[in-house]
ROSE-4610 file (N, C-alpha, C; in Angstrom, 1 decimal, always signed):
// ROSE-4610
residu = [M/M/M/V/V/V/K/K/K/K/K/K/K/K/K/I/I/I/Q/Q/Q/K/K/K/N/N/N/E/E/E/F/F/F/F/F/F/D/D/D/I/I/I/N/N/N/K/K/K/F/F/F/P/P/P/S/S/S/K/K/K/E/E/E/G/G/G/M/M/M/L/L/L/V/V/V/F/F/F/G/G/G/I/I/I/S/S/S/M/M/M/S/S/S/H/H/H/I/I/I/S/S/S/N/N/N/I/I/I/Q/Q/Q/S/S/S/S/S/S/S/S/S/K/K/K/C/C/C/F/F/F/S/S/S/Y/Y/Y/V/V/V/E/E/E/K/K/K/L/L/L/V/V/V/E/E/E/K/K/K/I/I/I/V/V/V/Y/Y/Y/P/P/P/Y/Y/Y/V/V/V/G/G/G/L/L/L/T/T/T/F/F/F/L/L/L/Y/Y/Y/S/S/S/D/D/D/N/N/N/L/L/L/Y/Y/Y/L/L/L/Y/Y/Y/Q/Q/Q/K/K/K/G/G/G/E/E/E/P/P/P/S/S/S/K/K/K/L/L/L/N/N/N/K/K/K/K/K/K/Y/Y/Y/Q/Q/Q/Q/Q/Q/L/L/L/M/M/M/I/I/I/S/S/S/H/H/H/K/K/K/N/N/N/E/E/E/F/F/F/S/S/S/N/N/N/L/L/L/L/L/L/S/S/S/K/K/K/N/N/N/N/N/N/W/W/W/Y/Y/Y/I/I/I/R/R/R/D/D/D/S/S/S/F/F/F/G/G/G/F/F/F/V/V/V/T/T/T/W/W/W/N/N/N/Q/Q/Q/A/A/A/L/L/L/L/L/L/E/E/E/I/I/I/K/K/K/D/D/D/F/F/F/L/L/L/S/S/S/Y/Y/Y/L/L/L/S/S/S/R/R/R/L/L/L/R/R/R/E/E/E/I/I/I/Y/Y/Y/R/R/R/K/K/K/D/D/D/K/K/K/K/K/K/F/F/F/Q/Q/Q/N/N/N/Y/Y/Y/L/L/L/R/R/R/E/E/E/D/D/D/I/I/I/K/K/K/K/K/K/S/S/S/N/N/N/K/K/K/K/K/K/L/L/L/N/N/N/E/E/E/S/S/S/N/N/N/V/V/V/L/L/L/F/F/F/I/I/I/L/L/L/E/E/E/E/E/E/I/I/I/L/L/L/I/I/I/F/F/F/Y/Y/Y/L/L/L/V/V/V/S/S/S/K/K/K/G/G/G/K/K/K/L/L/L/K/K/K/F/F/F/P/P/P/N/N/N/K/K/K/Y/Y/Y/L/L/L/N/N/N/G/G/G/K/K/K/E/E/E/K/K/K/W/W/W/V/V/V/L/L/L/W/W/W/C/C/C/Y/Y/Y/P/P/P/G/G/G/K/K/K/P/P/P/L/L/L/K/K/K/S/S/S/E/E/E/I/I/I/Y/Y/Y/L/L/L/Y/Y/Y/Q/Q/Q/K/K/K/N/N/N/F/F/F/F/F/F/N/N/N/L/L/L/H/H/H/N/N/N/K/K/K/E/E/E/N/N/N/E/E/E/Y/Y/Y/E/E/E/D/D/D/S/S/S/Y/Y/Y/Y/Y/Y/D/D/D/L/L/L/S/S/S/D/D/D/R/R/R/K/K/K/L/L/L/Y/Y/Y/N/N/N/Y/Y/Y/Y/Y/Y/N/N/N/V/V/V/D/D/D/L/L/L/K/K/K/T/T/T/L/L/L/D/D/D/I/I/I]
num = [1/1/1/2/2/2/3/3/3/4/4/4/5/5/5/6/6/6/7/7/7/8/8/8/9/9/9/10/10/10/11/11/11/12/12/12/13/13/13/14/14/14/15/15/15/16/16/16/17/17/17/18/18/18/19/19/19/20/20/20/21/21/21/22/22/22/23/23/23/24/24/24/25/25/25/26/26/26/27/27/27/28/28/28/29/29/29/30/30/30/31/31/31/32/32/32/33/33/33/34/34/34/35/35/35/36/36/36/37/37/37/38/38/38/39/39/39/40/40/40/41/41/41/42/42/42/43/43/43/44/44/44/45/45/45/46/46/46/47/47/47/48/48/48/49/49/49/50/50/50/51/51/51/52/52/52/53/53/53/54/54/54/55/55/55/56/56/56/57/57/57/58/58/58/59/59/59/60/60/60/61/61/61/62/62/62/63/63/63/64/64/64/65/65/65/66/66/66/67/67/67/68/68/68/69/69/69/70/70/70/71/71/71/72/72/72/73/73/73/74/74/74/75/75/75/76/76/76/77/77/77/78/78/78/79/79/79/80/80/80/81/81/81/82/82/82/83/83/83/84/84/84/85/85/85/86/86/86/87/87/87/88/88/88/89/89/89/90/90/90/91/91/91/92/92/92/93/93/93/94/94/94/95/95/95/96/96/96/97/97/97/98/98/98/99/99/99/100/100/100/101/101/101/102/102/102/103/103/103/104/104/104/105/105/105/106/106/106/107/107/107/108/108/108/109/109/109/110/110/110/111/111/111/112/112/112/113/113/113/114/114/114/115/115/115/116/116/116/117/117/117/118/118/118/119/119/119/120/120/120/121/121/121/122/122/122/123/123/123/124/124/124/125/125/125/126/126/126/127/127/127/128/128/128/129/129/129/130/130/130/131/131/131/132/132/132/133/133/133/134/134/134/135/135/135/136/136/136/137/137/137/138/138/138/139/139/139/140/140/140/141/141/141/142/142/142/143/143/143/144/144/144/145/145/145/146/146/146/147/147/147/148/148/148/149/149/149/150/150/150/151/151/151/152/152/152/153/153/153/154/154/154/155/155/155/156/156/156/157/157/157/158/158/158/159/159/159/160/160/160/161/161/161/162/162/162/163/163/163/164/164/164/165/165/165/166/166/166/167/167/167/168/168/168/169/169/169/170/170/170/171/171/171/172/172/172/173/173/173/174/174/174/175/175/175/176/176/176/177/177/177/178/178/178/179/179/179/180/180/180/181/181/181/182/182/182/183/183/183/184/184/184/185/185/185/186/186/186/187/187/187/188/188/188/189/189/189/190/190/190/191/191/191/192/192/192/193/193/193/194/194/194/195/195/195/196/196/196/197/197/197/198/198/198/199/199/199/200/200/200/201/201/201/202/202/202/203/203/203/204/204/204/205/205/205/206/206/206/207/207/207/208/208/208/209/209/209/210/210/210/211/211/211/212/212/212/213/213/213/214/214/214/215/215/215/216/216/216/217/217/217/218/218/218/219/219/219/220/220/220/221/221/221/222/222/222/223/223/223/224/224/224/225/225/225/226/226/226/227/227/227/228/228/228/229/229/229/230/230/230/231/231/231/232/232/232/233/233/233/234/234/234/235/235/235/236/236/236/237/237/237/238/238/238/239/239/239/240/240/240/241/241/241/242/242/242/243/243/243/244/244/244/245/245/245/246/246/246/247/247/247/248/248/248]
x = [-8.8/-8.0/-8.8/-8.7/-9.5/-8.7/-9.4/-8.8/-8.6/-7.4/-7.2/-8.0/-8.7/-9.4/-8.5/-8.7/-7.8/-8.2/-7.2/-7.5/-7.6/-8.1/-8.2/-6.8/-6.6/-5.3/-4.3/-4.7/-3.8/-4.0/-2.9/-3.0/-2.0/-2.3/-1.5/-1.5/-0.5/-0.5/-1.6/-1.9/-2.9/-2.2/-2.8/-2.2/-2.5/-3.8/-4.3/-5.4/-5.5/-6.7/-7.9/-9.1/-10.3/-10.2/-10.8/-10.8/-11.9/-11.9/-12.8/-12.2/-12.7/-12.1/-11.9/-10.8/-10.5/-9.7/-9.7/-8.9/-8.1/-6.8/-6.0/-5.9/-5.8/-5.7/-4.5/-3.6/-2.4/-2.7/-3.0/-3.1/-1.7/-1.4/+0.0/+0.0/+0.8/+1.0/+2.1/+1.8/+2.8/+4.0/+3.9/+5.1/+5.9/+5.4/+6.2/+6.4/+6.0/+6.1/+7.5/+8.5/+9.9/+10.7/+10.0/+10.7/+10.0/+9.2/+8.6/+7.5/+7.1/+6.2/+6.7/+8.0/+8.6/+8.2/+8.3/+7.9/+8.6/+9.9/+10.6/+10.1/+9.8/+9.2/+7.8/+7.0/+5.7/+5.8/+6.7/+6.9/+7.3/+8.1/+8.5/+7.3/+6.4/+5.2/+4.3/+4.2/+3.4/+3.9/+5.2/+5.8/+5.4/+5.3/+4.9/+3.4/+2.6/+1.2/+0.8/+1.5/+1.2/+1.2/+2.1/+2.2/+0.9/+0.0/-1.2/-2.4/-2.2/-3.3/-3.5/-4.8/-5.1/-6.1/-6.7/-7.6/-7.0/-6.9/-6.1/-6.6/-7.8/-8.3/-8.2/-7.1/-6.8/-6.2/-6.7/-6.2/-5.6/-4.9/-4.3/-4.5/-5.0/-5.1/-4.2/-3.4/-2.7/-3.6/-3.9/-4.7/-3.8/-3.4/-2.5/-3.3/-2.7/-3.4/-3.0/-2.8/-2.2/-3.0/-4.3/-5.1/-5.4/-5.4/-5.6/-4.5/-3.3/-2.2/-2.3/-3.3/-3.5/-4.0/-4.4/-4.7/-3.5/-2.3/-1.0/-0.8/+0.1/+0.5/+1.3/+1.2/+2.0/+1.2/+1.9/+1.2/+0.6/-0.7/-1.4/-0.8/-0.4/+0.1/+1.4/+2.3/+3.6/+3.4/+2.4/+2.2/+1.6/+0.7/+0.1/+1.2/+2.1/+3.1/+4.0/+4.4/+5.2/+4.6/+3.3/+2.7/+2.4/+2.2/+2.0/+3.3/+4.4/+5.7/+6.0/+5.7/+5.9/+5.0/+3.8/+2.8/+3.3/+3.6/+3.9/+5.2/+6.2/+7.4/+7.2/+6.4/+6.1/+5.4/+4.4/+3.7/+4.6/+5.4/+6.3/+7.4/+7.9/+8.9/+8.3/+7.1/+6.5/+6.2/+5.7/+5.4/+6.7/+7.8/+9.1/+9.5/+9.2/+9.4/+8.5/+7.3/+6.4/+6.9/+7.4/+7.9/+9.1/+9.8/+11.0/+10.5/+9.3/+8.7/+7.4/+7.5/+6.3/+5.3/+5.6/+4.6/+3.4/+3.6/+2.5/+1.5/+0.3/-0.7/-0.9/-0.4/-0.4/-1.8/-2.8/-4.2/-4.7/-4.1/-4.6/-4.1/-3.3/-2.8/-3.5/-4.0/-4.6/-4.0/-4.1/-3.6/-4.6/-5.0/-6.1/-5.7/-6.0/-5.7/-6.9/-6.6/-7.6/-8.9/-8.8/-10.1/-10.9/-10.2/-10.8/-11.7/-11.1/-11.9/-13.1/-12.9/-14.0/-15.2/-14.9/-15.9/-16.8/-16.2/-16.9/-17.8/-17.7/-18.5/-19.7/-20.9/-22.1/-22.3/-22.5/-22.8/-21.6/-20.4/-19.2/-19.2/-19.5/-19.5/-20.5/-21.6/-22.6/-22.0/-21.4/-20.7/-19.7/-18.9/-17.8/-18.4/-19.4/-20.0/-20.6/-21.2/-21.8/-20.7/-19.6/-18.5/-17.9/-17.8/-17.2/-18.1/-19.4/-20.4/-20.3/-20.2/-20.0/-18.7/-17.7/-16.4/-16.5/-17.2/-17.3/-18.0/-18.9/-19.7/-19.1/-18.2/-17.8/-16.4/-16.3/-15.1/-14.1/-14.5/-13.6/-13.0/-13.8/-13.3/-12.2/-12.5/-11.5/-10.2/-10.3/-9.1/-8.3/-8.9/-8.2/-7.5/-8.2/-7.6/-6.5/-6.6/-5.5/-4.3/-4.5/-3.4/-2.7/-3.5/-2.9/-2.1/-2.6/-1.8/-0.5/-0.6/+0.6/+1.6/+1.2/+2.1/+2.8/+2.1/+2.7/+3.6/+3.8/+4.6/+4.0/+2.7/+2.1/+1.3/+0.9/+0.2/-1.3/-2.0/-3.4/-4.0/-4.5/-5.1/-6.2/-7.0/-8.2/-7.7/-6.7/-6.2/-5.8/-5.1/-4.7/-5.8/-6.8/-8.0/-8.8/-9.0/-9.7/-9.0/-7.7/-6.9/-7.2/-7.2/-7.4/-8.8/-9.8/-11.2/-11.5/-11.0/-11.2/-10.5/-9.3/-8.6/-9.3/-9.6/-10.2/-11.6/-12.3/-13.6/-13.6/-12.6/-12.4/-12.2/-11.3/-11.0/-12.2/-12.9/-14.1/-15.2/-15.4/-16.3/-15.9/-14.6/-14.1/-14.4/-14.1/-14.4/-15.9/-16.7/-18.1/-18.8/-18.0/-18.5/-19.1/-18.8/-19.4/-18.5/-17.3/-16.5/-15.8/-15.9/-15.2/-14.2/-13.0/-12.0/-12.0/-11.7/-11.6/-10.4/-10.7/-9.6/-10.0/-9.2/-9.5/-9.6/-8.8/-8.7/-9.9/-10.3/-11.5/-12.8/-12.8/-14.0/-15.2/-14.9/-16.0/-16.5/-15.8/-16.3/-15.7/-14.9/-14.3/-15.3/-15.1/-16.0/-15.4/-14.1/-13.5/-12.5/-12.3/-11.4/-10.7/-9.3/-8.5/-7.5/-7.6/-6.7/-5.4/-4.3/-3.0/-2.1/-1.3/-0.3/+0.8/+2.0/+3.2/+3.2/+2.6/+2.5/+1.3/+1.2/+0.0/-1.1/-2.3/-3.5/-3.7/-4.5/-4.8/-5.9/-5.8/-6.9/-8.2/-8.1/-9.4/-10.0/-9.2/-9.8/-10.5/-9.8/-10.4/-11.7/-11.7/-13.0/-14.1/-13.8/-14.8/-15.4/-14.6/-15.1/-15.9/-15.4/-16.1/-17.5/-17.5/-18.8/-19.8/-19.2/-20.0/-21.1/-20.8/-21.7/-22.8/-22.4/-23.3/-24.1/-23.9/-24.6/-24.4/-23.2/-23.0/-22.4/-22.8/-22.4/-22.1/-21.1/-20.7/-20.3/-21.3/-21.1/-20.3/-20.4/-19.7/-18.2/-17.8/-16.3/-15.9/-15.1/-14.6/-13.7/-13.2/-12.3/-12.9/-14.2/-14.9/-14.5/-14.0/-13.6/-12.1/-11.3/-9.9/-8.9/-7.7/-6.6/-5.3/-4.5/-3.3/-2.0/-1.2/+0.0/+1.1/+1.6/+2.5/+3.9/+4.2/+5.5/+5.6/+4.7/+4.7/+4.0/+3.3/+2.6/+1.5/+0.7/-0.4/-1.7/-2.7/-4.1/-4.8/-5.3/-6.0/-7.5/-8.2/-9.7/-10.1/-10.7/-11.0/-12.0/-12.7/-13.7/-13.0/-11.7/-10.9/-9.9/-10.2/-9.3/-10.0/-9.2/-9.6/-8.8/-9.5/-8.8/-8.2/-8.9/-8.4/-7.1/-6.7/-5.5/-4.5/-4.9/-4.1/-2.9/-1.7/-0.5/+0.1/-0.2/+0.4/+0.8]
y = [+0.5/+0.9/+1.0/+2.0/+2.2/+1.5/+0.6/-0.1/+0.8/+0.9/+1.7/+1.2/+2.1/+1.8/+1.7/+0.6/+0.3/+1.3/+2.0/+2.9/+2.2/+2.9/+2.4/+2.2/+1.1/+0.7/+0.4/+0.0/-0.4/-1.9/-2.7/-4.1/-4.7/-5.8/-6.5/-8.0/-8.6/-10.1/-10.7/-11.9/-12.7/-13.2/-13.0/-13.5/-15.0/-15.3/-16.7/-16.9/-18.1/-18.4/-18.7/-18.6/-18.9/-20.3/-20.4/-21.7/-22.7/-22.9/-23.9/-24.3/-25.4/-25.9/-24.9/-25.0/-24.0/-24.6/-23.9/-24.3/-23.1/-23.3/-22.4/-22.8/-21.8/-22.2/-21.4/-22.2/-21.6/-21.6/-20.5/-20.5/-20.5/-21.5/-21.7/-21.2/-20.2/-19.6/-20.4/-20.7/-21.4/-20.6/-19.3/-18.4/-18.3/-18.7/-18.6/-19.9/-21.0/-22.3/-22.8/-22.2/-22.6/-21.5/-20.4/-19.4/-19.1/-18.0/-17.7/-18.6/-19.6/-20.6/-22.0/-22.1/-23.4/-24.3/-25.6/-26.4/-26.0/-25.7/-25.3/-24.0/-23.0/-21.8/-22.0/-22.8/-23.1/-23.7/-24.6/-25.3/-24.3/-23.3/-22.3/-21.4/-21.1/-20.4/-21.2/-22.5/-23.4/-23.3/-23.4/-23.4/-22.1/-21.0/-19.8/-19.8/-20.3/-20.4/-21.3/-22.4/-23.4/-22.8/-21.7/-21.1/-20.4/-20.1/-19.4/-20.3/-21.6/-22.6/-22.8/-22.6/-22.8/-24.0/-24.3/-25.4/-26.4/-27.7/-28.6/-28.9/-28.6/-29.0/-27.9/-27.8/-26.8/-27.6/-27.4/-28.1/-27.1/-27.5/-26.6/-27.3/-26.5/-26.9/-26.1/-26.8/-26.2/-26.2/-25.1/-24.9/-24.5/-25.4/-25.2/-24.5/-23.4/-22.6/-23.1/-24.4/-24.9/-24.5/-24.9/-24.6/-23.1/-22.4/-20.9/-20.3/-20.9/-20.3/-20.7/-21.4/-21.7/-20.5/-19.4/-18.1/-17.5/-18.0/-17.4/-18.0/-17.2/-17.7/-18.9/-19.8/-21.0/-22.2/-23.3/-24.5/-25.2/-25.4/-26.0/-27.3/-28.2/-29.5/-29.3/-28.4/-28.1/-27.5/-26.5/-25.9/-26.9/-27.7/-28.7/-29.6/-30.1/-31.0/-30.3/-29.0/-28.3/-28.1/-27.7/-27.5/-28.8/-29.9/-31.2/-31.5/-31.3/-31.6/-30.8/-29.5/-28.5/-28.9/-29.2/-29.5/-30.8/-31.8/-33.1/-33.0/-32.3/-32.1/-31.3/-30.3/-29.5/-30.3/-31.1/-31.9/-33.0/-33.6/-34.6/-34.1/-32.9/-32.3/-31.9/-31.3/-30.9/-32.1/-33.2/-34.4/-35.0/-34.9/-35.3/-34.5/-33.2/-32.4/-32.8/-33.1/-33.6/-34.9/-35.8/-37.1/-36.9/-35.8/-35.5/-34.8/-34.4/-33.7/-34.3/-35.6/-36.4/-36.0/-34.9/-34.4/-33.7/-33.4/-32.9/-34.0/-33.7/-34.7/-34.7/-35.8/-35.8/-35.6/-36.1/-36.0/-34.6/-33.7/-32.3/-31.5/-32.0/-31.3/-31.9/-31.0/-31.5/-30.7/-31.4/-30.8/-30.9/-29.7/-29.7/-28.9/-29.3/-28.6/-27.6/-26.7/-25.6/-26.2/-27.1/-27.6/-28.5/-29.1/-29.8/-28.9/-27.7/-26.7/-26.2/-26.0/-25.5/-26.5/-27.7/-28.8/-28.8/-28.3/-28.4/-27.2/-26.2/-25.0/-25.0/-25.1/-25.1/-23.8/-23.8/-22.7/-21.7/-22.3/-21.5/-20.6/-21.3/-20.5/-19.4/-19.6/-18.5/-17.3/-17.6/-16.6/-15.8/-16.6/-16.0/-15.1/-15.6/-14.8/-13.5/-13.6/-12.4/-11.4/-12.0/-11.1/-10.4/-11.1/-10.4/-9.3/-9.5/-8.4/-7.3/-7.5/-6.5/-5.7/-6.4/-5.7/-4.8/-5.3/-4.6/-3.2/-3.2/-1.9/-1.1/-1.6/-0.9/-0.3/+1.0/+1.7/+1.6/+1.6/+1.5/+0.1/-0.9/-2.2/-2.3/-1.8/-1.8/-1.1/+0.0/+0.8/+0.0/-0.6/-1.4/-2.6/-3.3/-4.4/-4.0/-2.9/-2.3/-2.1/-1.5/-1.3/-2.6/-3.6/-4.9/-5.5/-5.4/-5.9/-5.2/-3.9/-3.0/-3.4/-3.6/-3.9/-5.3/-6.2/-7.5/-7.5/-6.3/-6.1/-6.9/-7.0/-7.7/-6.7/-7.2/-6.3/-6.4/-5.2/-5.2/-5.8/-7.1/-7.7/-8.6/-9.2/-10.0/-11.2/-11.9/-13.0/-12.7/-11.6/-11.3/-10.8/-10.1/-9.7/-10.9/-11.9/-13.1/-13.9/-13.9/-14.6/-14.1/-12.8/-12.2/-12.3/-12.1/-12.3/-13.7/-14.7/-16.1/-16.3/-15.8/-16.1/-15.4/-14.2/-13.5/-14.1/-14.5/-15.1/-16.4/-17.2/-18.5/-18.2/-17.3/-17.1/-16.4/-15.6/-15.0/-16.1/-17.0/-18.0/-19.0/-19.2/-20.1/-19.4/-18.1/-17.4/-17.4/-17.3/-17.3/-18.6/-19.7/-21.0/-21.8/-21.3/-22.0/-23.1/-23.3/-24.4/-24.9/-26.2/-26.8/-27.8/-27.7/-28.6/-29.9/-31.0/-32.3/-32.4/-32.8/-32.9/-34.0/-35.1/-36.2/-35.9/-34.9/-34.5/-33.7/-32.8/-31.9/-32.5/-33.2/-33.9/-32.9/-31.7/-30.7/-30.0/-30.1/-29.5/-28.1/-27.6/-26.3/-25.2/-24.3/-23.2/-21.9/-21.8/-20.6/-21.1/-20.2/-20.4/-19.1/-19.3/-18.1/-18.4/-17.6/-17.8/-17.0/-17.6/-17.0/-17.0/-15.9/-15.8/-14.9/-15.2/-14.3/-13.0/-12.0/-10.7/-10.0/-8.8/-7.9/-8.3/-8.0/-8.4/-7.5/-8.0/-7.3/-6.3/-5.1/-4.1/-4.6/-5.2/-5.7/-6.8/-7.5/-8.5/-7.8/-6.8/-6.1/-5.5/-4.9/-4.3/-5.3/-6.5/-7.5/-7.9/-8.0/-8.3/-7.2/-6.0/-4.8/-4.6/-4.8/-4.6/-5.7/-6.9/-8.1/-8.2/-8.2/-8.1/-9.2/-10.4/-11.5/-11.7/-10.7/-10.7/-12.0/-12.5/-13.8/-13.5/-14.3/-14.1/-15.4/-15.4/-16.7/-16.3/-15.9/-15.4/-16.3/-17.6/-18.6/-18.4/-17.9/-17.7/-16.3/-16.3/-15.0/-14.3/-15.0/-14.5/-14.4/-14.2/-14.2/-13.1/-12.0/-10.8/-10.5/-11.5/-11.3/-12.1/-11.7/-12.2/-12.1/-13.2/-13.1/-13.1/-12.1/-11.9/-12.7/-13.8/-14.7/-14.1/-13.2/-12.5/-11.5/-10.6/-9.5/-9.9/-11.1/-11.6/-10.6/-10.2/-9.2/-9.8/-9.5/-9.9/-8.7/-8.8/-7.7/-8.0/-7.1/-7.1/-6.2/-6.7/-5.9/-4.7/-4.9/-3.8/-2.7/-2.9/-1.9/-1.2/-1.5/-0.9/+0.3/+1.4/+2.5/+2.4/+2.0/+1.8/+3.1/+4.2/+5.5/+5.9/+5.5/+5.9/+4.7/+3.5/+2.3/+2.3/+2.2/+2.2/+0.8/+0.0/-1.4/-1.6]
z = [+67.9/+66.8/+65.5/+64.7/+63.5/+62.4/+61.7/+60.6/+59.4/+58.8/+57.7/+56.4/+55.8/+54.6/+53.4/+52.7/+51.5/+50.4/+49.8/+48.8/+47.4/+46.4/+45.1/+44.6/+43.8/+43.2/+44.3/+45.5/+46.6/+46.8/+46.7/+46.7/+47.6/+48.3/+49.3/+49.0/+49.7/+49.7/+50.5/+50.3/+51.1/+52.3/+53.5/+54.7/+54.8/+54.8/+54.9/+53.9/+53.3/+52.5/+53.4/+52.9/+53.7/+54.2/+55.4/+56.1/+55.6/+54.3/+53.7/+52.4/+51.8/+50.6/+49.5/+48.8/+47.7/+46.6/+45.5/+44.3/+43.8/+43.6/+42.9/+41.5/+40.6/+39.2/+38.6/+38.1/+37.4/+35.9/+35.3/+33.8/+33.2/+32.5/+32.0/+30.5/+30.3/+29.0/+28.2/+27.0/+26.2/+25.9/+26.0/+25.7/+27.0/+28.1/+29.4/+30.1/+29.4/+30.1/+30.3/+29.6/+29.8/+30.6/+31.0/+31.8/+33.1/+33.1/+34.4/+34.9/+34.0/+34.4/+34.2/+34.3/+34.2/+35.4/+35.3/+36.4/+37.7/+37.7/+38.9/+39.5/+38.6/+39.0/+39.6/+39.0/+39.5/+40.9/+41.0/+42.3/+43.4/+43.0/+44.0/+44.4/+43.4/+43.7/+44.7/+44.5/+45.3/+46.7/+46.9/+48.2/+49.0/+48.4/+49.0/+49.3/+48.4/+48.6/+49.8/+49.9/+50.9/+52.3/+52.5/+53.8/+54.2/+53.2/+53.4/+53.8/+53.7/+53.9/+55.4/+55.9/+57.3/+57.3/+56.2/+56.1/+55.1/+55.4/+54.6/+53.2/+52.9/+51.6/+50.5/+49.9/+48.8/+47.7/+46.5/+45.3/+44.4/+43.4/+42.4/+41.0/+40.0/+38.7/+37.8/+36.9/+35.9/+34.6/+34.1/+32.9/+31.8/+30.9/+29.8/+28.6/+28.1/+27.1/+25.7/+25.5/+24.2/+23.0/+22.9/+21.7/+21.6/+22.6/+22.5/+21.6/+21.7/+20.9/+19.4/+19.0/+17.6/+16.8/+17.6/+17.0/+16.3/+16.8/+16.2/+14.8/+14.1/+12.8/+12.9/+11.9/+11.9/+11.5/+11.1/+10.6/+11.8/+11.9/+13.0/+13.5/+12.6/+13.0/+13.7/+13.3/+13.9/+15.3/+15.3/+16.6/+17.6/+17.2/+18.0/+18.6/+17.8/+18.2/+19.2/+18.9/+19.8/+21.2/+21.2/+22.5/+23.3/+22.6/+23.2/+24.0/+23.3/+23.9/+25.1/+25.0/+26.1/+27.3/+27.1/+28.2/+28.9/+28.1/+28.7/+29.5/+29.0/+29.7/+31.0/+30.9/+32.1/+33.2/+32.8/+33.8/+34.4/+33.5/+34.0/+35.0/+34.6/+35.5/+36.8/+36.8/+38.0/+38.9/+38.2/+39.0/+39.6/+38.9/+39.5/+40.8/+40.7/+41.9/+43.0/+42.7/+43.8/+44.4/+43.6/+44.1/+45.0/+44.9/+45.8/+47.0/+47.1/+48.2/+48.6/+49.1/+49.2/+50.3/+51.0/+51.9/+51.2/+49.9/+49.1/+48.7/+48.7/+48.3/+46.8/+46.1/+44.6/+44.0/+44.6/+44.0/+44.1/+44.9/+45.0/+43.8/+42.9/+41.7/+40.5/+39.6/+38.4/+37.2/+36.0/+34.8/+33.7/+33.1/+32.2/+31.0/+29.8/+28.5/+28.3/+27.4/+27.1/+26.6/+25.6/+25.1/+26.1/+27.0/+28.1/+28.9/+29.2/+29.9/+29.1/+27.8/+27.0/+27.0/+27.0/+26.9/+28.2/+29.3/+30.6/+30.8/+29.9/+30.1/+29.2/+29.8/+29.0/+28.3/+27.0/+26.1/+26.0/+26.0/+25.9/+24.6/+23.5/+22.2/+22.2/+22.9/+23.0/+23.8/+24.9/+25.7/+24.9/+24.2/+23.4/+22.3/+21.6/+20.5/+21.1/+22.2/+22.9/+23.3/+23.8/+24.2/+23.1/+21.9/+20.7/+20.3/+20.4/+20.0/+20.9/+22.2/+23.2/+22.9/+22.7/+22.4/+21.1/+20.1/+18.9/+19.1/+20.1/+20.3/+21.4/+22.3/+23.5/+23.2/+23.1/+22.8/+23.9/+25.2/+26.3/+26.3/+26.1/+26.0/+24.9/+23.8/+22.7/+23.1/+23.8/+24.1/+25.1/+26.1/+27.1/+26.5/+25.6/+24.9/+24.0/+23.4/+22.6/+23.4/+24.6/+25.5/+25.9/+26.2/+26.5/+25.4/+24.2/+23.0/+22.8/+23.0/+22.8/+23.9/+25.1/+26.2/+25.9/+25.3/+25.0/+23.7/+23.1/+21.9/+20.7/+20.7/+19.5/+18.7/+17.5/+16.6/+16.9/+16.7/+16.8/+15.6/+15.7/+14.6/+15.2/+14.3/+14.8/+15.6/+15.2/+15.9/+17.4/+17.6/+18.9/+19.8/+19.1/+19.8/+20.3/+19.4/+19.8/+20.8/+20.8/+21.8/+23.2/+23.3/+24.6/+25.1/+24.2/+24.5/+25.0/+24.4/+24.8/+26.1/+26.3/+27.5/+28.7/+28.6/+29.8/+30.1/+29.0/+29.3/+30.1/+29.7/+30.5/+32.0/+32.3/+33.7/+34.4/+33.7/+34.3/+34.6/+33.7/+33.9/+35.0/+35.1/+36.2/+37.5/+37.6/+38.9/+39.2/+38.2/+38.5/+38.6/+38.7/+39.0/+37.8/+36.6/+35.4/+35.0/+35.6/+35.3/+36.6/+36.9/+38.0/+37.4/+37.8/+37.3/+38.0/+37.3/+37.9/+38.9/+40.1/+41.1/+42.1/+42.2/+43.0/+44.5/+44.9/+46.3/+46.7/+45.9/+46.3/+45.8/+44.7/+44.2/+44.0/+43.6/+43.3/+44.5/+45.7/+46.9/+47.2/+46.3/+46.5/+46.6/+47.6/+47.8/+47.2/+47.1/+46.5/+45.5/+44.5/+43.3/+43.1/+43.0/+42.7/+41.6/+40.6/+39.5/+39.6/+39.3/+39.6/+38.4/+38.3/+37.2/+37.6/+37.1/+37.5/+36.6/+37.1/+36.3/+36.6/+36.2/+36.5/+35.6/+36.0/+35.2/+34.0/+33.0/+31.8/+32.1/+31.6/+31.8/+31.2/+30.0/+29.4/+30.3/+31.0/+32.0/+33.2/+33.7/+34.8/+34.4/+33.2/+32.7/+32.5/+32.1/+31.9/+33.3/+34.3/+35.6/+36.2/+36.0/+36.6/+35.9/+34.6/+33.9/+34.1/+34.3/+34.5/+33.5/+32.2/+31.1/+31.2/+31.7/+31.7/+33.1/+34.0/+35.2/+36.0/+36.0/+36.8/+38.2/+39.1/+40.5/+41.1/+42.0/+42.7/+44.1/+44.9/+46.2/+47.1/+46.8/+47.6/+47.5/+46.3/+46.0/+46.5/+47.6/+48.1/+47.1/+46.1/+45.1/+43.7/+43.7/+42.4/+41.5/+42.1/+41.3/+41.5/+41.7/+42.1/+41.2/+41.4/+40.7/+41.6/+41.5/+42.3/+41.5/+41.7/+41.0/+41.7/+41.1/+41.8/+41.9/+41.0/+41.0/+42.1/+42.2/+43.2/+44.5/+44.5/+45.6/+46.1/+45.1/+45.4/+44.9/+45.7/+45.4/+44.8/+43.6/+43.0/+43.1/+43.9/+43.9/+42.8/+41.7/+40.6/+40.8/+41.9/+42.2/+43.0/+43.3/+44.0/+43.0/+41.7/+40.7/+40.0/+39.9/+39.1/+37.8/+36.8/+35.5/+34.9/+35.2/+34.7/+35.2/+36.4/+37.0/+37.3/+37.0/+37.2/+36.2/+36.8/+36.0/+36.0/+35.0/+34.9/+33.5]
């Protein structure tokens, strides 16, 4: 039987995760932490993902985007207090769900704030500075990011541009092995990392991965150029995306 070749912009669910240690990363948006990324919704996503595990050692990290949202307008002290409350409530509620389902291994779940992640990336500010300069000169990059901002019903301004550049850079560096999240269960042994979010990927993010401006590679990670949509349950391989014809 001839195996059908996957066409550009054709995406499917994952049948099974690789049979080696791995890490799932849920990037938690402060704007969605009480709705499509609530603790109960995240738990429902986990229940579906568990069905794909064939090797027992898989961890999950919640990466809270708290300080990333300080790019927004508002008094920093008030925003900080608001996001602290949201994160703590989210973590506690998810932990309560785990306690009611004790077949899950508690140590396989980790919770990390945005600044914690930044501290673990060597030369993060240098990467961000270089990416901003690349963006300033690359018209295609600007157009894709402009589309992403328009889709989110936000204004095209410097704060929203920096928000997206920092966000997509973090996930790119995670995929490329420049950041390993603390996890008592895996203890740094993960071979693959897959970042997950309920919704379609940003075009600017796809472009960053495709261009690979920093020439980073993580061949050990089967998902180094991928993204998983928790809502539609589809895996996006960014090298199988034609941005010119992609409708998202």
